[in-house]
N, C-alpha and C positions, 0 to 999 in steps of 0.2 A: 714582592720584589722589591729590593732597596731602591730608597730613593734618597737625594741628595741634593744639596744647593742648585746644582744644574740639573740633575735626571730625574725622570718620573718613568711609570711603567712603559710609556710608549717610546721612550727612547731606549730603555732597557730591552725591550723585546727585539728592536732594531739592531742595538750593539750586539746582541747575543747571535741574531740571524748572521751577521757579518763577522762574527768573532772579534768583534772592535771595544769590547768592554775593558780590557786593560790599557788600550790606549787612551780610551774617553776618562777613565779613572786617573789617569797619569796626567793627562792634560789638565783635568780639574785641580789637580794636586799641585801641579807646577806653575800653573798660568793664573787660576783665579784666585781673585783679591778684592777685599771689601772698601778698600780706600786707594785714592788716587795716587800714582806714582808720579816723581817729578816729571817724567818720561810722558805718561798719559797727558799730564796736564799742558803741556808744550805741545802734543799733538792735539788735542781737544780745542785749544786755543789759537792754534794756527791754521784749523782748517776752515772754508766757507761753506761748508754743507754738512748736514748729516740726515739719515734717515729716522724717522720716528714711527714705530709700531704701538697702534692701541687696540683696544677693543671696548664694544659697548657694554651694557649690563648683562647682556644675554651671551656676551662671548665672540660677537660677529666682529672680524678685525678689520683693520684699515691701516695703511701705511702712505707715509706723506713724506714729501721732501721739504726740508728748512734748509734755508741758505741765508746768508747775510757776508759782511765783511769779516775777513778773520779776527776772532776775538770775540764775536757776537755769543758764542757759548764759553762760558766762564766757569772753572772750578772755584767754587766758594766755600768749601770746606774739605775735610778730610774725605767724606763720601759724599759731597753734594756737589752739583752743578747748577746753573741758571742759564737761561736762554729767553731772549724775548719773543712775544709773539708780535709781528709786523701787521698792518692793514693788508687783508686779503680778499678773497672772494665772499667772505663773511657766511659761509657754511658753517664753519667751526665744528668741522669733521673729528679734528684730533684732540682740540682742547673741548669740545663735548663729551667725548669718549673719556678724557680724563676725569670730568666733573662726576661722572658716574661709575668709572671703573679706575681707581689710580694706576694699575700695573701698566709700566710701559717698558720698551726695548729700544734703545739707541744704537745706531750703527754708523759710526764714524769710518769714513774712507779717504785714503790719500792714493790717486792714481798717478801714473807717469814712471819716473824712472825707479823711484824706490816705493813701491804698493805696500800700503799699512791698512790693516782692520783692527779697530776696537770696538768692541759690545760693552754695553752699559745696560744693564737691567734694574729696575727699582720702581720705587713709587713718586708719582707727581703731583704737585698741588699748584693751583693757579691763585694769582693775586693781583689785583688793580691797585693795591696800594703798598706792595712791597717796599721795604726802606731802599733797596736796592735799584729800582725801576728807573730812577732818574740817570742812572750810570749808563743804561741802554738806549742809545740813540734811536728813536721811531718806536720804542716798545708802547703799546697800548696795554698789554698784561706781561707779566713775568711768571714763567714757569720754572718753578725749582725742584730738581729731582734727587732723592735720596738712594743713592747708589746700593744696591744690595749684591749684585755680582759684576764684576769687570773683569774682563779677560780680553786677550789678542785673539784672533782668528787669522788662519793660514791665508794669505793674500794670493795665493796662486793664481787663482782664476780670474783676478782683475787685469782688464785690457793694458797693454803697455801703450807706449808712446808711437810704435809701429802696427798698433792693432791688437789681435786677439792676443790673449796669454799663450805662451809657448807651452802650458800645461792642458790647453783646452785640448780634447780628442779630437783627433784628425784621421779619416780613412789612411790606411797602410802605415801609420805613423807609430812606433811603440811608446806607450806612455812614459813620461819622465817622472822620476820622483821627485818630490822636493826635497830640500837639503835638511829640513828640521827633522825629516824621519831618521835622519844618520846621526842626529846629535846624542851625545850620552845619555842624558836624561831621558830619552823616548826610545832608543833604538831597539831594547828588548822588549818593549811592548807594543812596538807595530806588528799588526797582523800580516800576513800575505794578501796580497791584491786579488779580491775577489773578482770572480770571472764577470765582465759586462755583458748580458745578454743582449746588448744593441750590437754587439761586434759580430762584422760578417766574418764567416769561416772561408 
């Protein structure tokens, strides 16, 4: 099966099961990038937290929350960002994983009135003597991530200011389609909605 920068055999098998290969390919072609845009930089440097996915040498996963003052994550090159490691519980789950397996996934989320998601996949390295570490107040280590895949994600299920997203499935309420499915660059590639086996007849 065809593999790409975003997709492997497991992705392809499920895409084919749900007839979503066309939209998956279109999303990759339209949204995937290897360098940060000005909008990406503003978003990343404006958030106060992100989620970091890592795995150990055996592939056992871990996901952690990283938080700080807005600006604690910085875009420091066309395809590179940096963030500090602050004093924590001393387990070093994420950074320990990076030491043996540099592959990382980062998820940046904005909630509230204008939800947004941005994903960054790449390779990370840790440095105690990085020349930039002095620019990050409270940093005991600095982590740099070389981005290999940068792409936005549909934010429709992010909770809003008034509670769960309007797109979250509810009993007796027909599903609401997100606006992006009607955009010119995607409309012809969107498959019909698959029946949900959890729906009650």
